[in-house]
C-alpha positions as CSV (number, residue, x, y, z in Angstrom):
1,M,-2.2,20.8,4.7
2,T,-2.8,21.8,8.3
3,Q,-4.0,18.9,10.4
4,K,-6.4,20.0,13.2
5,W,-7.3,16.6,14.4
6,A,-5.4,13.4,15.2
7,P,-5.5,10.7,12.5
8,E,-7.9,8.6,14.6
9,T,-10.4,11.5,14.5
10,V,-9.8,12.3,10.9
11,V,-10.9,8.8,9.7
12,V,-14.2,9.3,11.5
13,E,-15.0,13.0,10.9
14,S,-13.3,14.1,7.7
15,A,-15.3,14.7,4.5
16,R,-18.7,14.8,6.1
17,P,-21.4,16.9,4.4
18,Q,-22.1,20.5,5.6
19,R,-23.9,20.5,8.9
20,E,-27.4,21.9,8.1
21,R,-30.8,21.1,9.4
22,D,-31.9,17.6,8.1
23,A,-28.7,17.2,6.2
24,P,-27.4,13.6,5.9
25,L,-24.5,12.6,8.0
26,N,-22.9,10.7,5.1
27,P,-22.1,11.7,1.6
28,A,-24.4,10.4,-1.1
29,V,-23.6,7.9,-3.8
30,V,-23.9,9.5,-7.2
31,L,-24.7,6.9,-9.8
32,S,-24.3,8.8,-13.1
33,S,-22.1,8.5,-16.1
34,T,-23.3,11.9,-17.5
35,F,-23.1,15.4,-16.1
36,V,-24.7,18.6,-17.4
37,G,-22.5,21.1,-19.2
38,T,-23.0,23.9,-21.7
39,H,-19.8,25.9,-22.0
40,D,-16.7,25.3,-24.1
41,L,-14.2,22.9,-22.6
42,G,-10.5,22.5,-22.7
43,A,-8.6,19.3,-23.0
44,E,-10.4,16.1,-22.1
45,G,-10.1,15.4,-18.4
46,A,-8.6,18.8,-17.5
47,E,-9.0,19.3,-13.8
48,D,-10.3,22.8,-14.0
49,D,-13.1,22.1,-16.5
50,G,-15.6,20.5,-14.2
51,I,-16.6,16.9,-14.2
52,Q,-17.6,16.8,-17.9
53,Y,-18.1,13.0,-17.9
54,G,-18.0,10.0,-15.6
55,R,-14.5,9.0,-16.6
56,F,-13.2,12.4,-15.4
57,G,-14.8,12.6,-12.1
58,N,-17.7,11.8,-9.8
59,P,-19.0,13.6,-6.7
60,T,-18.8,10.3,-4.8
61,W,-15.0,10.2,-5.2
62,S,-14.4,13.6,-3.7
63,P,-15.1,12.9,0.0
64,F,-12.9,9.8,0.0
65,E,-10.1,11.6,-1.9
66,S,-10.3,14.5,0.6
67,A,-10.2,12.3,3.6
68,L,-7.3,10.3,2.3
69,A,-5.4,13.5,1.5
70,E,-5.9,14.8,5.0
71,L,-4.6,11.5,6.4
72,E,-1.5,11.5,4.2
73,R,-0.9,15.2,4.8
74,A,-1.1,15.8,1.0
75,E,-1.6,19.4,-0.1
76,L,-3.8,18.3,-3.0
77,P,-6.8,16.0,-3.2
78,G,-6.1,12.3,-3.5
79,L,-6.9,10.4,-6.7
80,V,-8.9,7.2,-6.4
81,F,-8.2,4.5,-9.1
82,A,-9.9,1.3,-10.2
83,S,-7.4,-0.8,-8.3
84,G,-4.1,-0.6,-6.4
85,L,-2.3,-1.8,-9.5
86,A,-4.0,0.9,-11.6
87,A,-2.5,3.5,-9.1
88,V,0.8,1.8,-9.3
89,S,0.8,1.8,-13.1
90,A,-0.1,5.5,-13.2
91,A,2.8,6.3,-10.8
92,L,5.3,4.2,-12.9
93,E,4.2,6.2,-16.0
94,L,5.7,9.3,-14.4
95,V,9.2,8.0,-15.3
96,A,10.6,9.5,-18.5
97,P,11.0,7.1,-21.5
98,G,14.3,5.3,-21.3
99,G,14.7,6.1,-17.6
100,T,15.4,3.8,-14.6
101,V,13.2,2.6,-11.7
102,V,15.0,1.4,-8.6
103,M,12.7,-1.0,-6.7
104,P,12.9,-3.3,-3.7
105,R,13.8,-6.8,-4.6
106,H,10.9,-7.8,-2.3
107,C,7.7,-5.8,-2.9
108,Y,4.2,-6.2,-4.1
109,L,4.4,-8.8,-6.9
110,G,2.0,-6.7,-9.0
111,S,4.3,-3.7,-8.8
112,L,7.3,-5.8,-9.8
113,S,5.5,-7.5,-12.6
114,A,4.2,-4.2,-14.0
115,A,7.6,-2.6,-13.9
116,R,9.3,-5.6,-15.5
117,D,6.6,-5.7,-18.3
118,S,7.5,-2.1,-19.1
119,A,11.2,-2.9,-19.0
120,A,10.7,-5.8,-21.4
121,V,9.3,-3.4,-24.1
122,G,12.0,-0.8,-23.5
123,R,9.9,1.7,-21.6
124,F,12.5,2.0,-18.7
125,D,15.1,-0.1,-16.9
126,V,14.4,-1.8,-13.6
127,V,17.1,-2.2,-10.9
128,T,16.2,-4.1,-7.8
129,V,17.9,-3.6,-4.4
130,D,17.6,-4.7,-0.8
131,I,15.6,-1.7,0.4
132,A,16.9,-2.2,4.0
133,D,20.5,-1.6,2.8
134,T,20.6,2.2,2.7
135,D,24.0,2.3,1.0
136,A,23.0,-0.1,-1.7
137,V,19.8,1.9,-2.3
138,N,21.6,5.2,-2.5
139,D,24.3,3.8,-4.7
140,A,21.8,2.5,-7.2
141,V,19.9,5.8,-7.3
142,S,23.1,7.7,-7.7
143,A,24.3,5.5,-10.6
144,A,21.0,5.9,-12.4
145,A,21.0,9.6,-11.8
146,E,24.5,9.9,-13.3
147,R,23.5,7.8,-16.3
148,H,20.5,10.0,-17.0
149,A,21.9,13.3,-16.0
150,G,20.0,16.2,-17.6
151,T,16.8,14.3,-18.2
152,P,13.9,15.3,-16.0
153,R,12.0,12.5,-14.2
154,A,14.4,9.9,-15.6
155,V,15.0,8.2,-12.3
156,M,12.5,6.9,-9.8
157,L,13.0,5.3,-6.4
158,W,10.2,3.0,-5.5
159,V,9.9,2.2,-1.8
160,E,7.9,-0.3,0.2
161,S,8.5,-0.2,4.0
162,P,7.8,-2.7,5.4
163,T,8.2,-4.8,2.3
164,N,5.8,-7.5,1.0
165,P,6.3,-10.2,2.1
166,M,9.7,-10.1,3.8
167,L,8.9,-7.1,6.1
168,E,12.2,-5.3,5.6
169,V,12.2,-1.8,6.8
170,A,13.8,1.0,4.9
171,D,15.5,4.1,6.4
172,L,12.8,6.1,4.7
173,P,14.0,9.7,5.5
174,A,17.5,8.8,4.4
175,V,16.7,7.2,1.1
176,I,14.2,9.8,0.2
177,A,16.6,12.7,1.1
178,H,19.3,11.1,-1.1
179,A,16.9,10.6,-4.0
180,K,15.9,14.2,-3.8
181,S,19.5,15.3,-3.7
182,V,20.0,13.8,-7.2
183,D,16.6,14.9,-8.6
184,A,15.1,11.4,-8.5
185,L,11.4,10.9,-8.0
186,T,10.3,9.0,-5.0
187,V,7.2,6.9,-4.7
188,V,6.2,5.1,-1.5
189,D,3.7,2.3,-1.5
190,N,2.1,2.9,1.9
191,T,-0.4,0.0,1.8
192,F,1.1,-2.0,4.7
193,A,1.8,0.8,7.1
194,T,-1.3,2.9,6.2
195,P,-1.4,6.7,6.9
196,L,-1.9,5.9,10.6
197,G,1.5,4.2,10.6
198,Q,3.5,6.7,8.6
199,Q,3.0,9.6,6.2
200,P,5.8,9.5,3.6
201,L,4.9,12.9,2.0
202,T,5.9,14.6,5.3
203,V,9.5,13.3,4.9
204,G,9.8,14.3,1.3
205,A,8.3,11.6,-0.9
206,D,6.8,12.8,-4.2
207,V,4.0,10.3,-4.5
208,V,2.2,7.8,-2.2
209,V,0.2,4.9,-3.5
210,H,-2.2,2.6,-1.8
211,S,-4.1,-0.5,-2.5
212,V,-7.3,0.8,-1.0
213,T,-8.6,-2.8,-1.3
214,K,-6.6,-3.6,1.8
215,Y,-6.6,-1.7,5.1
216,L,-8.3,1.5,4.0
217,A,-11.5,-0.2,2.9
218,G,-10.8,-3.0,5.2
219,H,-13.6,-5.5,4.6
220,S,-12.5,-7.5,1.6
221,D,-15.4,-6.3,-0.5
222,V,-14.0,-3.7,-2.9
223,V,-11.0,-3.4,-5.3
224,L,-9.6,0.1,-5.4
225,G,-6.4,2.1,-5.4
226,A,-5.2,5.6,-4.7
227,A,-2.4,8.0,-5.4
228,L,-1.5,11.2,-3.6
229,T,1.0,14.0,-4.1
230,S,1.5,17.6,-3.1
231,N,3.2,18.4,-6.4
232,A,0.8,20.1,-8.9
233,D,2.6,18.8,-12.0
234,L,2.6,15.2,-10.8
235,H,-1.0,15.5,-9.7
236,E,-2.0,16.7,-13.1
237,A,0.0,13.8,-14.8
238,L,-1.6,11.2,-12.5
239,H,-5.1,12.7,-13.1
240,H,-4.5,12.7,-16.9
241,H,-3.4,9.1,-16.8
242,R,-6.5,8.1,-14.8
243,S,-8.8,9.9,-17.2
244,I,-7.3,9.0,-20.5
245,R,-6.4,5.4,-19.7
246,G,-9.8,4.8,-18.1
247,A,-8.5,3.6,-14.7
248,V,-11.6,4.9,-13.0
249,A,-13.4,3.6,-9.9
250,G,-17.1,2.9,-9.5
251,P,-18.9,5.3,-7.2
252,W,-20.4,2.5,-5.1
253,E,-17.0,1.0,-4.4
254,V,-15.6,4.4,-3.4
255,W,-18.6,5.0,-1.0
256,L,-17.9,1.6,0.6
257,A,-14.2,2.5,1.0
258,L,-15.1,5.7,2.8
259,R,-17.4,3.7,5.0
260,G,-14.6,1.3,5.7
261,L,-12.2,4.1,6.4
262,R,-14.3,5.3,9.3
263,T,-13.2,2.3,11.4
264,L,-9.6,2.2,10.2
265,A,-8.1,3.3,13.5
266,L,-10.0,0.7,15.6
267,R,-9.3,-2.1,13.1
268,I,-5.6,-1.3,13.0
269,E,-5.3,-1.0,16.8
270,R,-6.9,-4.5,17.3
271,S,-5.1,-6.2,14.5
272,Q,-1.7,-4.8,15.5
273,Q,-2.2,-6.0,19.1
274,N,-3.1,-9.4,17.8
275,A,-0.1,-9.5,15.4
276,L,2.4,-8.6,18.2
277,E,0.9,-11.2,20.6
278,L,1.0,-13.9,18.0
279,A,4.5,-13.0,17.0
280,K,5.6,-13.4,20.6
281,R,3.9,-16.7,21.0
282,L,5.3,-18.0,17.7
283,S,8.8,-17.1,18.8
284,D,8.6,-19.9,21.3
285,V,7.8,-22.5,18.7
286,P,10.9,-24.6,17.8
287,G,11.7,-25.2,14.2
288,I,10.3,-22.0,12.7
289,E,11.5,-18.5,12.0
290,V,9.3,-15.5,12.8
291,R,9.6,-12.2,10.9
292,F,7.8,-9.2,12.5
293,P,9.2,-5.7,13.0
294,G,7.5,-5.5,16.4
295,L,9.9,-8.2,17.8
296,K,13.1,-6.7,19.3
297,S,15.0,-9.5,17.7
298,D,13.8,-8.5,14.2
299,P,16.4,-6.8,12.0
300,G,14.0,-4.0,11.2
301,H,12.8,-3.4,14.7
302,A,14.9,-0.3,15.5
303,R,13.9,1.5,12.3
304,A,10.3,0.5,12.7
305,A,10.2,1.8,16.2
306,A,11.7,5.1,15.1
307,Q,9.6,5.6,12.0
308,L,6.3,3.9,12.5
309,T,3.3,4.3,14.8
310,G,2.8,0.7,15.5
311,F,4.4,-2.3,13.8
312,G,1.7,-3.4,11.4
313,S,-0.6,-6.4,11.2
314,I,1.4,-8.6,8.8
315,L,3.8,-11.2,10.1
316,C,5.6,-14.1,8.5
317,V,6.5,-17.5,9.6
318,V,9.2,-19.5,7.8
319,L,8.8,-23.3,8.0
320,P,11.5,-25.8,7.0
321,T,9.9,-26.8,3.7
322,S,7.1,-25.9,1.3
323,A,5.4,-29.1,2.2
324,A,5.3,-28.1,5.9
325,A,4.0,-24.7,5.0
326,L,1.2,-26.2,2.8
327,A,0.3,-28.6,5.6
328,V,-0.3,-25.6,7.9
329,T,-2.6,-23.9,5.3
330,D,-4.5,-27.3,5.0
331,C,-4.9,-27.7,8.7
332,V,-6.3,-24.3,9.8
333,S,-10.0,-23.7,10.1
334,L,-10.3,-20.2,11.5
335,W,-7.5,-18.7,9.4
336,T,-8.5,-18.5,5.7
337,P,-5.9,-19.5,3.0
338,A,-6.2,-16.6,0.5
339,T,-4.3,-14.0,-1.5
340,S,-5.0,-10.6,0.1
341,L,-4.6,-8.8,3.3
342,G,-5.9,-6.0,5.4
343,G,-9.5,-7.2,6.1
344,V,-11.1,-7.9,9.4
345,E,-10.5,-11.6,8.9
346,S,-7.2,-13.4,9.3
347,L,-5.6,-14.8,6.2
348,I,-2.7,-17.1,5.6
349,E,-0.7,-17.8,2.4
350,R,2.4,-19.6,1.3
351,R,3.9,-16.9,-0.9
352,R,6.1,-19.0,-3.2
353,R,3.0,-20.7,-4.6
354,H,3.0,-17.6,-6.9
355,V,5.1,-18.5,-10.0
356,H,6.8,-15.1,-10.2
357,E,7.5,-14.5,-6.5
358,P,11.2,-13.7,-6.1
359,H,13.4,-16.8,-5.5
360,T,14.9,-15.0,-2.4
361,V,11.5,-15.5,-0.7
362,P,11.9,-18.8,1.3
363,E,9.8,-21.8,0.0
364,G,8.4,-22.3,3.4
365,L,7.4,-18.7,4.1
366,L,3.8,-18.1,5.2
367,R,2.5,-14.6,5.2
368,L,-0.1,-14.0,7.8
369,S,-2.5,-11.0,7.6
370,V,-3.8,-10.8,11.2
371,G,-7.4,-9.7,11.6
372,I,-9.5,-8.6,14.6
373,E,-10.7,-11.9,15.9
374,H,-10.0,-12.9,19.5
375,V,-6.3,-13.6,19.7
376,D,-6.7,-16.8,21.7
377,D,-8.9,-18.3,19.0
378,L,-6.3,-17.3,16.3
379,W,-3.5,-18.8,18.3
380,A,-5.3,-22.1,19.1
381,D,-6.0,-22.7,15.4
382,L,-2.5,-21.8,14.3
383,E,-0.8,-23.7,17.1
384,Q,-2.6,-27.0,16.3
385,A,-1.8,-26.5,12.6
386,L,1.9,-25.9,13.3
387,A,2.1,-28.9,15.6
388,S,0.5,-31.1,13.0
389,A,2.7,-29.9,10.2
390,L,6.0,-30.0,12.2
391,S,5.3,-33.5,13.6
392,T,4.8,-35.0,10.1
393,R,7.8,-33.4,8.2
């Protein structure tokens, strides 16, 4: 797809209705489950047979799917799903039965849980790796490819970069290139970086998935997901999964997501500035560890600087104990203790409170989703909470 505008312009101008006299500036919301049709149809949900029915398509989806495809440089329209995990599940279904999925040991807990549930019933095997260790990633993919030689789509490399919540950064071009060399599928969850931070399809990824709930929609008021690819066969498989498994989005939610997308560049610019400034101030606090790719001291800094446009809006603070971390979440008043990220408001959470969070995530780790509030207000609230928690440990 040829990109005629910068991404910051695309989010504002893409997928507008045709300019005609008295035409609306924004696409309409189409609230209908039923669409007129008279001619014979092919298979249910076939992409070339029109909408047919509300489970197969909706005119409200198309502008958002088009805008997201332009942002991710996909050659085919995006596919919006009922949730991020619905998009993840559809992508995991691309693996041939009996195959192997190589995943980061630290990544979105829903993705890990969905993959392990499939592994538990024999759908495929799951191998976890340190995604920042390029040799380990490539070795795991090569071993899986050798084990499944001759079986199409039997191996998938699943990538998050930066990872959730540890913020490890993969050598994305290198691991994707190696996966392609052994005919493994590559899927990149681009939720943290967003298409303004990186565009994995341009370096060879087969599929990109998003939790639209997070930065793309950006206002903590919808639950949506998306998948994108430039491969026609994979696009058809993802579309079929969405249609037949019923993982469809409501038109109102998609319209809200498109409205939220219009301010993505401004929100990301402000939240990234805030995150970097907070990371620098936190680095001067004794007794804690700060994880943020924007810090030169961070292990992922060099890769992030080379691969990403901006360092993201998520940072992590590791306190000595889980009790100290919980004390911080109890003491904040501006930051909201909550499970999510990517909205305009700043959120904070101790990740190990989730039962299935990997044991390699420190007990005292706090994940901070930095919003667009004034940075001094965010800092004052966090500083007093840290001082209180560290003085009483």
